[in-house]
C-alpha positions in Angstrom: -12.8 -2.6 41.8 -11.6 -0.9 38.5 -8.3 0.2 40.2 -7.7 -3.3 41.6 -8.1 -4.9 38.2 -5.6 -2.4 36.7 -3.1 -3.1 39.4 -3.4 -6.9 38.8 -3.0 -6.3 35.1 0.1 -4.2 35.5 1.6 -6.7 37.9 1.2 -9.5 35.3 2.8 -7.5 32.5 5.8 -6.7 34.7 6.1 -10.2 35.9 6.3 -11.6 32.4 8.9 -8.9 31.5 11.2 -10.1 34.2 10.5 -13.8 33.5 11.6 -13.3 29.9 15.0 -11.8 30.8 16.7 -15.1 29.9 15.6 -14.7 26.3 17.1 -11.3 25.9 20.8 -11.8 26.5 21.9 -11.3 22.8 20.6 -9.3 19.9 18.7 -12.0 18.2 17.0 -13.0 21.5 16.2 -9.4 22.5 15.0 -8.2 19.0 13.4 -11.4 17.5 13.0 -13.8 20.5 15.7 -16.0 19.0 13.5 -16.5 15.9 11.7 -19.2 17.9 8.3 -17.6 18.5 5.3 -19.8 17.8 2.4 -19.1 15.5 -0.1 -18.1 18.2 2.2 -15.6 19.9 3.3 -14.2 16.5 -0.2 -13.9 15.2 -1.4 -12.0 18.3 1.8 -9.9 18.3 1.0 -8.9 14.7 -2.6 -8.1 15.5 -2.0 -6.1 18.7 0.8 -4.1 16.9 -1.7 -3.4 14.1 -4.6 -2.2 16.2 -4.1 0.4 18.9 -6.1 3.1 20.7 -5.7 5.2 17.5 -8.0 2.8 15.7 -10.4 2.1 18.6 -10.9 5.7 19.6 -9.7 7.9 16.7 -10.3 6.1 13.4 -13.4 4.2 14.5 -15.0 7.5 15.6 -13.8 9.5 12.6 -14.6 7.1 9.8 -17.7 5.8 11.5 -19.0 9.3 11.5 -18.1 9.9 7.9 -19.1 6.6 6.4 -21.7 5.2 8.8 -22.1 1.4 8.9 -20.1 1.0 5.7 -17.0 1.8 7.8 -17.1 -1.9 8.6 -15.5 -2.5 5.3 -12.3 -1.0 6.7 -12.1 -3.7 9.3 -12.9 -6.4 6.7 -10.1 -4.9 4.5 -7.7 -5.0 7.5 -8.5 -8.7 8.0 -8.3 -9.8 4.3 -5.6 -7.5 2.9 -3.7 -6.4 6.0 -3.6 -9.8 7.6 -4.6 -12.8 5.4 -2.8 -11.6 2.2 0.1 -10.1 4.1 0.8 -13.4 5.8 0.4 -15.4 2.6 2.4 -13.1 0.3 5.1 -11.8 2.8 5.2 -14.3 5.6 7.2 -17.3 4.3 9.5 -15.4 1.9 10.3 -12.8 4.6 11.1 -15.5 7.2 13.4 -17.4 4.8 15.3 -14.6 3.2 15.7 -12.5 6.4 17.2 -15.6 8.1 19.4 -16.3 5.0 20.7 -12.7 5.0 21.0 -12.8 8.8 19.0 -9.5 9.0 17.1 -8.5 12.2 15.5 -5.3 10.9 14.1 -3.9 7.7 17.0 -1.5 7.1 19.4 -4.3 7.6 17.5 -6.4 5.1 17.8 -3.6 2.5 21.5 -3.2 3.3 22.3 -6.9 2.8 19.9 -7.5 0.0 21.6 -4.8 -2.1 25.0 -4.8 -0.4 24.6 -1.1 0.5 25.4 0.4 3.8 24.1 3.8 2.7 20.7 2.3 1.8 20.6 0.7 5.3 21.4 4.0 7.0 18.8 5.9 5.0 16.1 3.4 5.8 16.9 3.7 9.5 16.7 7.5 9.4 13.3 7.3 7.8 12.1 5.0 10.5 13.6 7.2 13.2 11.9 10.4 11.8 8.5 9.0 11.2 8.2 6.4 14.0 8.3 8.9 16.9 5.2 10.9 16.1 3.4 7.6 15.3 4.4 6.4 18.7 3.2 9.6 20.4 -0.2 9.2 18.8 -0.8 6.1 20.8 -1.3 8.1 24.0 -4.1 10.2 22.5 -6.8 7.6 22.7 -6.4 7.2 26.5 -7.0 10.7 27.7 -10.8 10.9 27.6 -11.3 7.3 28.6 -9.1 7.6 31.7 -10.7 10.9 32.6 -14.2 9.4 32.3 -13.4 6.2 34.2 -11.0 7.3 36.9 -10.8 11.1 36.9 -7.1 10.8 36.4 -5.1 13.6 34.8 -4.0 12.8 31.2 -0.4 13.5 32.1 -0.4 10.8 34.8 -1.9 8.4 32.3 1.0 9.1 29.8 3.7 8.7 32.4 2.2 5.5 33.9 1.8 3.9 30.4 5.4 4.9 29.4 7.0 3.7 32.6 5.3 0.3 32.6 6.0 -0.3 28.9 9.6 0.6 29.3 10.1 -1.7 32.3 8.8 -4.9 30.7 10.2 -4.2 27.3 13.7 -3.4 28.6 13.6 -6.5 30.9 12.3 -9.1 28.5 12.7 -7.8 25.0 10.7 -9.2 22.1 9.6 -12.4 23.9 8.1 -10.4 26.8 6.2 -8.2 24.3 5.0 -11.3 22.4 3.7 -13.0 25.6 2.1 -9.8 26.8 0.7 -9.2 23.4 -1.1 -12.6 23.6 -2.7 -11.6 26.9 -3.5 -8.1 25.7 -5.0 -9.7 22.5 -7.3 -11.9 24.5 -8.5 -8.8 26.4 -9.1 -7.0 23.1 -11.1 -9.9 21.7 -13.3 -10.3 24.7 -13.6 -6.5 25.3 -14.7 -5.5 21.8 -17.4 -8.1 21.6 -18.7 -7.2 25.0 -18.7 -3.5 24.3 -20.5 -3.8 21.0 -23.3 -5.9 22.6 -23.6 -3.4 25.5 -23.6 -0.3 23.3 -26.2 -1.7 20.8 -28.4 -2.6 23.8 -28.6 1.0 24.8 -30.1 1.7 21.3 -32.7 -1.1 21.5 -30.6 -3.8 19.8 -29.0 -4.3 16.5 -32.0 -4.0 14.2 -33.3 -0.9 16.0 -29.9 0.8 15.9 -29.6 0.1 12.1 -33.1 1.5 11.6 -32.2 4.7 13.5 -29.1 5.0 11.3 -31.2 4.8 8.1 -33.2 7.8 9.2 -30.1 10.1 9.6 -29.0 12.5 6.9 -26.3 15.2 6.7 -27.2 17.9 4.2 -23.8 19.6 4.7 -22.1 16.4 3.4 -24.8 15.9 0.8 -25.8 12.7 2.5 -29.5 11.6 2.2 -31.5 9.4 4.5 -30.5 5.7 4.3 -26.9 6.4 3.1 -25.3 5.9 6.5 -27.0 2.5 6.8 -26.3 1.4 3.2 -23.7 -1.2 2.2 -21.2 1.2 0.5 -22.1 4.3 2.4 -22.1 8.0 1.3 -18.6 8.1 -0.2 -17.4 4.8 -1.7 -14.2 6.4 -3.2 -13.1 7.9 0.1 -13.8 4.6 1.8 -11.6 2.6 -0.7 -8.7 5.0 0.0 -9.0 4.4 3.7 -9.2 0.6 3.3 -6.1 0.7 1.1 -4.0 2.8 3.4 -4.9 1.0 6.6 -4.7 -2.5 5.0 -2.1 -2.5 2.3 0.0 0.0 4.2 0.9 -2.6 6.9 2.9 -4.5 4.3 5.5 -1.7 4.4 5.6 -0.9 8.1 8.8 -2.2 9.8 7.2 -3.1 13.1 4.7 -5.3 11.2 7.1 -7.0 8.8 9.5 -7.8 11.7 7.0 -10.2 13.1 7.7 -12.6 10.2 11.4 -12.4 11.0 10.7 -13.9 14.4 8.3 -16.7 13.8 9.7 -20.2 14.5 9.6 -21.8 11.1 7.7 -21.8 7.8 5.2 -24.5 9.0 4.0 -22.1 11.8 3.1 -19.5 9.2 0.0 -21.3 8.0 -1.5 -21.5 11.5 -0.4 -17.9 12.2 -2.2 -16.8 9.1 -5.5 -18.2 10.2 -5.2 -16.9 13.8 -4.1 -13.4 12.7 -7.0 -13.1 10.1 -9.7 -14.1 12.7 -8.2 -11.7 15.2 -8.2 -8.8 12.8 -11.8 -9.6 11.7 -13.1 -9.5 15.2 -11.0 -6.6 16.6 -10.8 -4.3 13.5 -14.2 -5.3 12.2 -15.7 -4.8 15.6 -14.1 -1.4 16.1 -15.3 0.1 12.8 -18.7 -1.6 13.1 -19.1 0.0 16.6 -17.9 3.4 15.2 -20.4 3.2 12.4 -23.2 3.9 15.0 -21.5 7.0 16.2 -24.1 9.4 14.9 -26.7 7.9 17.2 -24.7 9.5 20.1 -24.6 13.0 18.8 -24.3 15.4 21.7 -22.7 18.7 22.7 -19.8 16.6 24.3 -18.4 15.8 20.8 -18.1 19.4 19.6 -15.5 22.0 20.5 -16.2 25.7 21.2 -16.2 26.5 17.4 -18.8 23.8 16.7 -16.3 21.5 15.0 -16.5 17.7 15.7 -14.0 16.2 18.1 -13.6 12.8 16.5 -11.7 11.4 19.5 -14.7 12.2 21.7 -17.3 10.1 19.7 -16.4 6.6 21.0 -15.9 7.8 24.6 -19.4 9.4 24.4 -20.8 6.1 23.1 -19.3 4.4 26.2 -20.1 7.0 28.8 -23.5 5.4 29.6 -22.2 1.9 30.2 -21.8 0.4 33.7 -18.7 1.1 35.7 -17.5 -2.5 35.2 -17.8 -2.2 31.4 -16.1 1.2 31.4 -13.3 -0.4 33.4 -13.1 -3.2 30.8 -12.9 -0.6 28.0 -10.1 1.2 29.7 -8.1 -2.0 30.0 -9.0 -2.8 26.4 -7.6 0.5 25.1 -4.7 0.4 27.4 -3.8 -3.1 26.2 -4.1 -2.0 22.5 -1.9 1.0 23.1 0.8 -0.7 25.2 1.1 -3.6 22.8 1.6 -1.3 19.8 3.9 1.0 21.8 6.2 -1.9 22.8 6.4 -3.1 19.2 7.2 0.4 17.9 9.9 1.2 20.4 11.7 -2.2 19.9 11.7 -1.5 16.2 12.9 2.0 16.5 15.6 1.3 19.1 17.0 -1.8 17.3 17.0 0.0 14.0 18.9 3.0 15.4 21.5 0.7 17.1 22.0 -2.0 14.5 21.5 0.0 11.3 22.7 3.5 12.3 25.3 3.3 15.0 26.8 -0.1 14.6 29.7 -0.2 12.1 29.0 3.4 11.0 29.9 5.2 14.2 30.8 2.4 16.6 33.2 -0.2 15.2 33.3 -3.8 16.6 30.2 -3.4 18.7 29.8 -6.5 20.8 26.4 -8.3 21.3 26.2 -7.2 24.9 26.9 -3.6 24.0 24.3 -3.7 21.2 21.6 -5.0 23.6 22.6 -2.4 26.2 22.4 0.3 23.6 19.0 -0.9 22.4 17.7 -0.8 26.0 19.0 2.8 26.4 17.3 3.9 23.1 14.0 2.2 24.3 14.0 4.6 27.2 14.9 7.5 24.9 12.1 6.7 22.4 9.5 6.2 25.0 10.5 9.4 26.8 10.5 11.5 23.6 7.1 10.2 22.5 5.6 10.8 26.0 7.0 14.4 26.0 5.5 15.0 22.5 2.1 13.7 23.6 2.2 16.0 26.6 3.2 19.0 24.5 0.5 18.3 22.0 -2.2 17.8 24.7 -1.3 21.0 26.7 -0.6 23.4 23.8 -2.0 24.4 20.4 0.9 22.8 18.5 -0.6 21.4 15.3 2.6 20.5 13.5 3.0 17.3 15.5 -0.6 16.2 14.8 0.0 16.7 11.1 3.3 14.8 11.2 1.5 11.9 12.9 -1.0 11.8 10.1 1.6 11.4 7.4 4.0 9.0 9.2 2.1 5.8 8.2 1.9 6.9 4.5 5.6 8.0 4.4 6.9 4.7 5.8 4.6 2.5 3.7 5.2 4.6 0.6 9.0 4.4 1.0 9.3 0.7 2.0 6.3 -1.3 0.6 7.2 -1.7 -3.1 11.0 -2.1 -2.7 10.5 -4.7 0.0 7.9 -6.7 -1.8 9.7 -6.7 -5.1 13.0 -7.6 -3.4 11.4 -10.8 -2.0 10.2 -12.0 -5.4 12.3 -10.4 -8.1 16.0 -10.6 -8.9 16.1 -7.6 -11.2 15.3 -5.0 -8.5 18.1 -2.4 -8.3 19.5 -0.3 -5.5 18.7 2.9 -7.4 15.0 1.9 -7.5 15.0 1.6 -3.7 16.5 5.1 -3.4 13.9 6.4 -5.8 11.1 4.9 -3.7 12.5 6.1 -0.4 12.7 9.7 -1.8 9.3 9.6 -3.5 7.4 8.3 -0.5 8.9 10.6 2.1 9.2 13.8 0.1 5.6 13.4 -1.2 4.2 13.0 2.4 6.3 15.8 3.9 5.2 18.1 1.0 1.6 17.1 1.7 2.0 18.2 5.3 3.7 21.5 4.5 2.1 22.7 1.3 -1.2 20.7 1.3 -3.4 23.5 -0.2 -1.3 23.4 -3.4 -1.9 19.7 -4.0 -4.7 18.5 -6.3 -8.0 18.2 -4.5 -7.9 14.4 -4.3 -4.4 14.5 -2.8 -5.1 17.0 -0.1 -6.1 14.2 2.2 -3.1 12.6 3.9 -4.9 9.3 3.5 -5.3 9.6 -0.2 -1.8 10.9 -0.6 -0.4 8.0 1.4 -2.2 5.5 -1.0 -0.8 7.3 -4.0 2.7 7.1 -2.4 2.3 3.4 -2.0 0.8 2.7 -5.4 3.4 5.0 -7.1 6.1 2.7 -5.6 4.9 -0.2 -7.6 5.5 1.8 -10.8 8.7 3.4 -9.7 10.6 0.2 -8.8 10.3 -1.6 -12.1 10.6 1.6 -14.1 13.8 2.7 -12.4 15.2 -0.8 -12.3 14.8 -1.0 -16.1 17.1 2.0 -16.7 19.7 1.6 -13.9 22.7 -0.7 -13.2 21.6 -4.3 -12.8 22.6 -6.1 -9.5 25.4 -8.6 -9.6 23.7 -11.8 -11.0 25.9 -14.2 -9.1 25.2 -12.6 -5.8 21.5 -12.3 -6.5 21.3 -16.0 -7.5 23.0 -16.9 -4.2 20.5 -14.8 -2.2 17.5 -16.4 -4.0 18.9 -19.9 -3.6 17.5 -19.8 0.0 14.1 -20.5 -1.5 15.3 -23.8 -3.0 16.3 -25.3 0.3 
């Protein structure tokens, strides 16, 4: 039964991919769906790119264990800051200015906004370096769930997911991913609600589960009884840092911002804002709320031989007692979350490498057909590399990759968030301030990975360091802009004239 459902699911995804081939004949169609994607598809594409298996299995387990029921604030922050405010503050202006500048990617936006080819190339290199490990991390959440549900080897799961995603993305481009994201989003909405109800039922219901959480303490963490069931949890400062990185950080991630490039018009943004916020509240709020009960499922299965907690094992352990049908639903839920995010990341990576790095810099007069062909080739390359990294990490003791995955979000958000946001609203932003932010964000996060013990205590966490990289950008951009060569006023006025139309 579970296998039959999976086969039907895969057949639908591939069918949509081939159906959407007519929308992917040129660059705009392949990368942005011809800038004609409606609010519902865009909102679901935004949400499913946001929430992957990393959140459902990894973050929900880890932060639920550390913060208890207060981890729900992370999901609420994702909905309010990462979705509602992101759509309100970035949506309309991004859609209008990116169309005015005829930019399809974030690096292309920077290049045309500041008339700088080198800035565009640098941004594309940052995305290339930090997107691959982020992409590889998407496979991690599947290993234990597939093993629990089907007894399938993790390597086979990786290859299957990679091949299927590659086929429908290569065939249908952005429009295929948007339609599939809508289907996958519905599965995620239905799945997370069903799973929460089922898991809480195993603990005697919501009130009984909360009561059990109030009796748990952790002397090693200095946590007393009641803290894990309290509103703000045992570590409110740490919780705020997590909320900021996972919520505000999305404003600077290329694969998230690119959704605003593709939406049909400004009128569709209002509806998309509402849909995206509700989606995030249910999916992210549900994931972290579920993870908050993780300590009720404390068992030897979530510890390694050294007695250390395996955070990725907490949520699978919570689900292991469910019925086969519900376990099958969870597998499809996590698979949907992973494939939707993977498709978004590889389109962003491949289009950036083609349009912003190769075109004009290494290949002159690159035709539309050649660009689309090149993007398709790079999609295969990116998916293959990420799959190989995931396999290496799973089968060896390589820790460098895992560390790099942890800093990739902070590095990209730290480099891009402040320059991008200021560039949408302020004429005085200079090219030099963008360079300063690019360097500050990436160097800080790489240093945090390589020489972490030498950092101040509060910055030794990649999450805290990522937040500092983002917040630092808001200071760096106006400060550097005040002391560097001002942009050409005539050109800047012409760019901002698009808001007056």
